[in-house]
N, C-alpha and C positions, 0 to 999 in steps of 0.2 A: 504494499500500500504506499502510495506517495505520502511523506510525512506532512506535507502541506495540508493534506485532507483531514488530518486528525484534529479534532476540536480541542480548544484549550479548556473549555468548560462545558460541562454536560448540565442542562437544566432539566430537572425531573418535575413533572406536574402529574400528580395521581388525579384520576377523574372517576367520579361516581355520581351520576345525575346532577350535573352542574350546568345545565343549558342555560340558565340565567346569566352565568358569570364567565363561562370559559372563553368566549371571544375576547373580552377584555384582558383577561389573564395572558392569553397566547400573544395578543398584540403588544402588551407590555414588554414581552420577551423580544419579539421580532423588530420592535422599535428601539432596541438598546443601542447606545452609541458604540459599543463593543460588539463586533459582529462574528467573531470566530468561536462560535458555539454550536452545539447541536440541542435540539429540543425534544426530549423524550415524553411522550404523552402516554400515560398508562390507563388504558381502559380497564377499570376494575369492575366490569360487569354492568355498565351502564345500560338502562332500559328506557330512558327519555330520549330527547333529541340532541343530546351532547355530540354524538358521532356525526350526525347530520351537519352540525355546525363545524366540527372540527375538519371533516373531509373537504370542506370548501377552502381550506387553507393549502396553497400549492407549494409553499416554501420548501426547497430540497433539504433544509436543515432539520425539518420535522420528521421524527420517527413515531409510530403509533404501535403500542404493544397491547395485545388483548388478553385478558385473563378472567377466570371466574373470580367473583367477589372474595376477596381476602381482607378488606379493611385498609384503613389508611397506612398502617405500618407495612402491610403486605404489598401494597401498590408501590410504596416508596422503595421497599426492598428490591422489587423487580426492576424498577427504574434504575437504581444505583447499580445493580448487578450488570445492566446492559450498557452503562456509560462507558465512554471511551476517553473522556477528557481527564486532564490532571487534576481539575477541581469539579466538584459536584455542587450545584446550587439548587436548593429545594424552593418549590413555590406551590402553595395550595391553590387549588383551581378557583376559589372564590375571592382571592386576593390579587393584587398586581403590584408592579414595581415602577419606581421612577426610572427615567431613560439612562441614567448613569450608573445604575446599581452594579452591573457586571464589571464595568471599567474600574470603578473605584475599589471594589473588593479584590480584583485581580492585582491591581497595584499595591494594595494593602498586604496581600499574602506574598507577592514577589519581594517586597521590601522587608518582610519579617518572616524569615524561614522557620522559626520556632513556633509560629502560630499555625494551629491546624484548623481552627474554626474561626472565621471572620463574620461578624454581624453588624447590625445598624440599628439605630432607634426606629420605631414603627408609629405611623400615624393612623389612627382609628377612623374608619369610614362606616357609614350606615349601610343598611341593606341596599339602598338606592344608590350608594356610592358618594354620598356627601361626607365632607370632612366634618368630624364631630368636635374639633377643637381640643382633643386629648390624644394621648399616645403613650408609648413605652420608651422611656429615655434611660436606659441602663448604664451602669458603669462600663467603661470601654478599656480600661487598661489595669495592669497589676491585678489581674483577676486570680484569686486563690481558689484552692478546692472547696474551702469553706463557702466562699461567694457564689460559686456554681451550685453547690448543694442547696444553700439557703435562698438564694435570689434568682437563679436562672437568668442570667444576663442576656442570653440569646433571645428570649422573649416569646417567639412564636415560630411555627414551622415554615414561614415564608422568609424569614430573615437570614438564615446561615448560608455561607458558601464554605464548603469544607474540602480539605485536600483528599484526593483519592487514596493516597498513601496511608492517611490516617484510618479511612474506612477499611481498607485492606487488613490493617493491623487489628482492628476491633471485630471484624466480621467473624461469624461462626456458622457451622452448618446445623441445619434443624435435625429433628428425630423423626423416626418412623417414616411416613410417606414423604417427608421433607428433608430426608437425610442427604440429599444431594443439592438442596437449595441453600443459597448463601443468605444469612440473616445478618442485619445491621440494627434496625429498629426491632424491638421484641414484639412479635405478632400476637402474643396472648394479651396485649394491652389495647384497649379501645380508647383510652384517654391517657394523658401524661407520658405518652411513648417518647416524646422528645426529651422529657426530664430524665427518664431512665438512661437514654443514651448518653446525654452530657455528663451525668453523674459517673457513669461507667468510664467514659473517656478520661474524666478528671482523676478517678482512683486508680486506673489501670495503665495509663500511658503518661509519657512526658510532655505530651503536645500542650501548648498554651491556648487560651481563648482571648481574643481582643476584638474590639470594634472600631468601626469608623463613626465620625460624629455626624454625619449627614443622615437625615431620615429618608430613606429610599424604599421602604416597604410600606405597602397601604394595606392595612389589616381589617377585614369586614367583621363587623359585629352587629347584632341586633339585640333588641331588649330581651327576646326569648333566649338568645344565646348567653346574655349576661346574667340572667337570673335563674337559668334552668338548673334546678337540682344542685345547689351548691354543696350540699352534703355528700352527693355522689362524685362530685369533682375532687372533693378532699379525700374521700375514700380511695379514688383512683390514684391521686397523688401519693398517698401512703403506700399503696401496693407497688407503685413504679419505683419509689426510692428504696423500698425494703429489698427489692430484688438484688441490690448491690451491697446489702449490709455485710455479707461475708467478705467482700473484697478488702475491708479495713474496719473491723469491729470496734477498735479503739476510737476511730475517727466518728463513727455513728454515735457511739456513746456519749461523745463530747458534743455533737452538734445537732443530733436529731430533734431534740425538743426545740431548739432555737429555729431550725428549718420549718418545724411545724407552725410555730408562731408567726414566721414571715409568710408562710402560705395562708394561714388564717386571716392575716392582715390584708393580704392581697385579695382574697375572696370578699372580704368586708368592702373593700374599695370598689369591687365589681358590684356588690349589692347596692352601694350607694348610687353607682350610675344608673342601675336598672330600678331605682326608687324602691327597693325592698328595705324598708326603714327598720323593721323589727329584726330582720335577718342580719343587716348590716350591724346594728348595735350589738347583737349577740356575738357575732364573729369578732369584732374588734376587742371586746372584753375577754372573750375566750383566748383570743391571741395573747394579750397581756399577761393573762393568768398562767397560759402555757409555759411561757419563758419571758421573764421581765427584762432580760437583756436587750430586747428590741427597743425598750424605752430609752435605755442608755446608748445603745449603738446608733439609732437613728431616731432621736427624740421628736424632731420637727415632723417627720412623715407620720409617726405613730401618733402624735397629739393632734395633727391636722385630721387624720383619719377618724380618731375618736370625736373630735368636735364636729365633723361633717356628719357622721352618724347621728349625734344628738340634734344637730340643727336640721336635719331632715325632718323633724317633727314640727317645725314652723310652718306656717302657711307658704304654699309653693311660691306665690309672687315675692315674698320676703326672702326665702331661700335663694331664689334665682337671682335677686339683686346682689345678695352677699357673694354668690358664686362668680357673678360677672366682676365685682369688686376684686376679689382674689385673683381672677385671671389677669385683670389689668395691672395688678401690682406685682404678680409673680410669673407672668408670661404663661405659655401653653401649659395647661393642667396636664398631668400624666398619671397613669395607672402603673404602679410599680409593685414589686413583690415587697 
């Protein structure tokens, strides 16, 4: 094969019944200022019009892989295993990227050979694609194992660009009928699969995590997604992180309660956004009770979350005025762990 035909980066988009969003997601890749990529679309058993839309794209850099439904982790694994680039970029089908996303991440990884996972801040958009004025603004440098475990700086599944060599290092084969299938994300998980992977990388490899400061990921949420069964989300998070407990039992003993507290605070902030007042109040109090260290490590975010949870009980018009005042004085609001 001519080496010039080998893509530098492989973009993987898992697809399952995403007819409303897939065109925007694909176009955001094809419109990148960096052109030397392949786009791997994994049809995870779509039964809506997703494939009709996808088949209208004639760009030769697009590859479509069909499989029976295996879930998000299974679709990502299929795409990663088919990737030919030295970097793998993940994009969920209902999200999209800014035009300079790949260019900036490739520059970042090229300049920092010790970094295995490059990520960026994300801006939240509504189901209709409107900016919500909030986002994820994580820590970008000097990322420790504790920070990955407690804070998940990567943020969401459409943010990371990962070295293929890292993925080859942490990949493993499945069991029984999947004994010849390479796994990267844990396919037993239906939520928090990315948190499990980042924790495993942090605890079992020497690769570093680092971010760029430009928000280049547009992450779609809706009220149902924000408030949907937060208890289930927390249970999924616990299941995911405990899969790596045996990698470093001492580390888990030291930081597990703190990680739980940060996760509860994060869910409290999501409950505030979705207007779930009682839930938000319960979660932030539970977070502080779980591990008081979050008050001392990040007093401003913890206290602001607590105050916002209580202020949600004010009349809506008064709360909205206070929220606008805060945004004018402190810039873009953000949801962080």
